[in-house]
C-alpha positions as CSV (number, residue, x, y, z in Angstrom):
1,M,18.2,-20.5,25.5
2,P,14.5,-21.6,25.0
3,Y,12.9,-24.7,26.6
4,R,11.0,-27.7,25.7
5,R,7.6,-28.0,27.2
6,L,5.8,-31.3,27.2
7,P,2.0,-31.1,26.2
8,N,0.0,-30.5,29.5
9,T,-3.7,-31.1,28.0
10,D,-5.1,-34.2,26.4
11,T,-5.7,-32.2,23.1
12,A,-1.9,-31.1,23.0
13,R,-0.8,-34.7,23.9
14,L,-2.9,-36.3,20.8
15,K,-1.7,-33.4,18.5
16,A,1.9,-34.0,19.4
17,M,1.4,-37.9,19.0
18,R,-0.2,-37.5,15.7
19,T,2.3,-34.9,14.5
20,A,5.3,-37.6,15.4
21,L,3.2,-40.7,13.9
22,E,2.5,-38.7,10.6
23,K,6.4,-37.8,10.3
24,G,7.0,-41.6,10.8
25,K,4.5,-42.7,7.7
26,E,6.2,-39.7,5.8
27,L,9.9,-40.7,6.3
28,P,11.8,-43.8,5.6
29,P,13.2,-45.8,8.7
30,Q,16.8,-44.5,8.1
31,K,15.9,-41.0,7.8
32,L,13.4,-40.9,10.7
33,A,14.8,-39.1,14.0
34,F,13.1,-41.6,16.4
35,S,13.1,-45.5,16.3
36,P,10.6,-48.0,14.8
37,K,9.9,-49.2,18.2
38,S,8.6,-45.7,19.2
39,I,6.2,-45.7,15.9
40,I,4.7,-49.1,17.2
41,R,4.0,-47.6,20.5
42,L,2.5,-44.5,19.1
43,E,0.2,-46.5,16.6
44,K,-1.0,-48.5,19.6
45,I,-1.8,-45.6,22.1
46,L,-3.1,-43.0,19.9
47,P,-6.4,-44.8,18.9
48,L,-7.0,-45.9,22.3
49,F,-6.6,-42.6,23.7
50,E,-8.5,-40.9,21.2
51,N,-11.3,-43.4,21.5
52,N,-11.3,-43.2,25.2
53,I,-11.5,-39.4,25.4
54,R,-14.3,-39.4,23.0
55,L,-16.2,-41.9,25.0
56,Y,-15.7,-39.9,28.1
57,R,-16.8,-36.8,26.7
58,H,-20.0,-38.4,25.5
59,A,-20.6,-39.8,28.9
60,I,-20.0,-36.4,30.7
61,A,-22.4,-34.8,28.0
62,E,-24.9,-37.6,28.5
63,Q,-24.8,-37.4,32.2
64,S,-25.3,-33.7,32.2
65,K,-28.3,-34.1,29.9
66,R,-29.9,-36.6,32.2
67,N,-29.1,-34.7,35.2
68,L,-32.1,-32.2,34.7
69,G,-34.5,-34.9,34.3
70,Y,-33.1,-37.0,37.0
71,N,-33.2,-33.8,39.6
72,E,-36.9,-33.4,38.5
73,I,-37.6,-37.1,39.7
74,L,-36.0,-36.7,43.0
75,K,-37.9,-33.7,43.8
76,K,-41.2,-35.1,42.6
77,T,-40.4,-38.3,45.0
78,R,-39.5,-36.0,47.9
79,I,-42.5,-33.8,47.5
80,Y,-44.9,-37.1,47.6
81,L,-43.3,-38.6,50.5
82,T,-43.2,-35.6,52.4
83,H,-47.0,-34.9,51.7
84,F,-47.9,-38.4,52.8
85,I,-46.2,-38.3,56.1
86,R,-47.9,-34.7,56.6
87,V,-51.2,-36.1,55.8
88,M,-51.0,-39.1,58.0
89,N,-49.9,-36.8,60.8
90,M,-52.9,-34.5,60.3
91,A,-55.0,-37.7,60.5
92,I,-53.4,-38.4,63.9
93,F,-53.9,-35.0,65.1
94,R,-57.7,-35.2,64.0
95,G,-58.2,-38.6,65.9
96,E,-58.4,-40.6,62.8
97,L,-55.7,-42.4,63.1
98,S,-53.7,-43.4,66.5
99,S,-50.0,-42.3,67.1
100,E,-49.3,-45.8,66.9
101,T,-49.4,-45.5,63.2
102,R,-46.3,-43.9,62.9
103,T,-44.3,-46.9,64.5
104,Y,-45.4,-48.9,61.1
105,Y,-43.1,-46.4,59.1
106,A,-40.0,-46.7,61.7
107,L,-41.1,-43.1,62.9
108,P,-41.0,-42.1,66.6
109,K,-44.4,-42.6,68.0
110,A,-44.4,-39.0,69.3
111,D,-42.7,-37.1,67.0
112,S,-44.9,-35.6,64.1
113,S,-41.9,-34.2,62.2
114,V,-40.9,-35.1,58.8
115,P,-37.6,-36.9,58.5
116,S,-34.8,-35.5,56.4
117,L,-35.2,-36.4,52.6
118,S,-32.5,-34.3,51.3
119,T,-30.3,-37.1,50.0
120,E,-30.9,-40.0,47.5
121,N,-29.8,-42.6,50.4
122,E,-32.3,-41.0,52.5
123,L,-35.2,-41.1,49.9
124,L,-34.4,-44.8,49.3
125,S,-34.3,-45.6,53.1
126,W,-37.6,-43.6,53.9
127,G,-39.5,-44.5,50.8
128,R,-39.1,-48.3,51.5
129,R,-39.9,-47.5,55.2
130,I,-43.2,-45.8,54.2
131,I,-44.4,-47.9,51.4
132,E,-43.7,-51.2,53.4
133,G,-45.2,-49.9,56.3
134,E,-48.3,-48.5,54.9
135,E,-48.8,-51.6,52.9
136,F,-48.5,-53.7,55.9
137,R,-50.9,-51.6,57.9
138,V,-53.8,-51.6,55.4
139,R,-53.2,-55.6,54.8
140,K,-53.9,-55.5,58.9
141,G,-57.2,-53.7,58.3
142,G,-56.1,-50.2,58.7
143,N,-57.7,-47.3,57.1
144,P,-55.5,-46.1,54.3
145,V,-54.1,-42.8,53.9
146,T,-55.2,-40.9,50.9
147,N,-54.3,-37.7,48.8
148,P,-51.6,-39.0,48.3
149,S,-52.7,-42.5,48.7
150,I,-49.5,-45.1,48.9
151,A,-50.0,-46.3,45.3
152,M,-49.5,-42.5,43.9
153,V,-46.3,-42.6,46.1
154,K,-45.2,-46.0,45.1
155,V,-45.5,-44.8,41.4
156,R,-43.3,-41.8,42.0
157,F,-40.8,-44.1,44.2
158,E,-40.4,-46.6,41.6
159,S,-39.8,-44.0,38.9
160,F,-37.0,-42.6,41.2
161,L,-35.7,-46.1,41.8
162,E,-35.2,-46.7,38.0
163,A,-33.7,-43.2,37.3
164,C,-31.4,-43.5,40.4
165,T,-30.1,-47.2,39.0
166,Y,-29.6,-45.5,35.4
167,H,-27.7,-42.6,37.2
168,K,-25.4,-44.7,39.0
169,L,-24.6,-46.5,35.9
170,L,-23.9,-43.3,34.1
171,E,-21.7,-42.2,37.0
172,K,-19.7,-45.4,37.1
173,K,-19.3,-45.4,33.3
174,T,-17.9,-41.8,33.4
175,L,-15.7,-42.5,36.2
176,D,-14.3,-45.8,34.5
177,F,-13.4,-43.8,31.5
178,M,-11.8,-40.9,33.4
179,E,-9.7,-43.7,35.2
180,K,-8.6,-45.0,31.9
181,N,-8.1,-41.5,30.5
182,T,-5.6,-41.1,33.5
183,A,-3.6,-44.4,32.8
184,L,-3.3,-43.7,29.3
185,R,-2.3,-40.1,29.8
186,L,0.6,-41.3,31.9
187,E,1.4,-43.9,29.0
188,S,1.1,-41.0,26.5
189,D,3.4,-38.7,28.3
190,E,5.9,-41.5,28.5
191,I,5.9,-41.9,24.8
192,I,5.9,-38.5,23.8
193,L,8.8,-37.9,26.1
194,Q,10.7,-40.8,24.6
195,V,10.2,-39.6,21.0
196,W,11.3,-36.2,21.7
197,N,14.1,-37.3,23.5
198,E,15.1,-39.6,20.4
199,V,14.5,-36.6,18.2
200,E,16.8,-34.1,19.9
201,N,19.4,-36.7,20.1
202,H,19.3,-37.4,16.7
203,H,19.5,-33.8,15.7
204,K,22.1,-32.9,18.3
205,L,25.1,-32.1,16.1
206,F,23.1,-29.5,14.0
207,P,23.4,-25.7,14.7
208,E,20.9,-24.7,17.5
209,E,18.6,-22.7,15.2
210,Q,18.5,-25.4,12.5
211,R,18.3,-28.0,15.3
212,M,15.2,-26.4,16.8
213,K,13.5,-25.9,13.3
214,L,13.9,-29.6,12.6
215,N,12.6,-30.8,15.9
216,E,9.6,-28.6,15.8
217,T,8.7,-30.8,12.4
218,Y,8.2,-33.6,14.7
219,G,5.8,-31.7,17.1
220,I,8.3,-30.5,19.6
221,K,7.5,-27.4,21.3
222,Y,10.2,-24.7,22.4
223,F,9.4,-21.5,24.5
224,Y,11.4,-18.5,25.4
225,R,11.5,-17.2,28.9
226,K,10.5,-13.5,29.8
227,N,14.0,-12.2,30.0
228,E,14.8,-13.9,26.6
229,L,11.8,-12.4,24.6
230,G,13.1,-9.1,24.2
231,K,16.3,-10.3,22.8
232,V,14.7,-12.6,20.5
233,T,12.4,-9.7,19.3
234,I,15.7,-7.6,18.7
235,S,17.6,-10.3,16.8
236,N,14.6,-10.9,14.5
237,H,14.4,-7.3,13.9
238,L,18.0,-7.0,13.1
239,I,17.6,-10.0,10.5
240,R,15.1,-8.2,8.9
């Protein structure tokens, strides 16, 4: 006995709903195998689901396209901040700056290592500390660090801030579409199940083969189990 399998992909869900809705527009209500109420639900959910899937795919594509440029901006910002800290430390080693200089940037006075800049949050945190610390130190009469200057670091950092903000907006938009898709997917599954149950119930008095063919015109999918496939093949061969 073949069994019914509900759609398990968004493409299959859309196809199932389109097929049922087309059938609903093709036949008059008295000949249709499912209720007018189900048609109304299909007409409401189908365009919403189609549109949200389209928006989600577009958001994913946009995020993927932007990721390459964003990663390059991250890399450049990390390089400039790292170089600034190293140049400052070299000036301390040469005696041109005192070890107290590090405290302006919230760095340990006796530690010449570069702090971790591997994550976005670390770049944001240390970027602000380095820029604000250097600008404050120079205002107090300290000699500015050069090559790179804090102005060059700031340009890269502000570019990173702008890219980071846009990146977060894209991530949020994609997540919003994904969450809405999840809700619409559940509703679609419920509607498809309702329609298919109504169709099967409507045709329940027909002989099995005829009943299955009628149901399939409404988009219902039937599958044979492995141990049934051989029997079906033999049966079809004998009919020919």
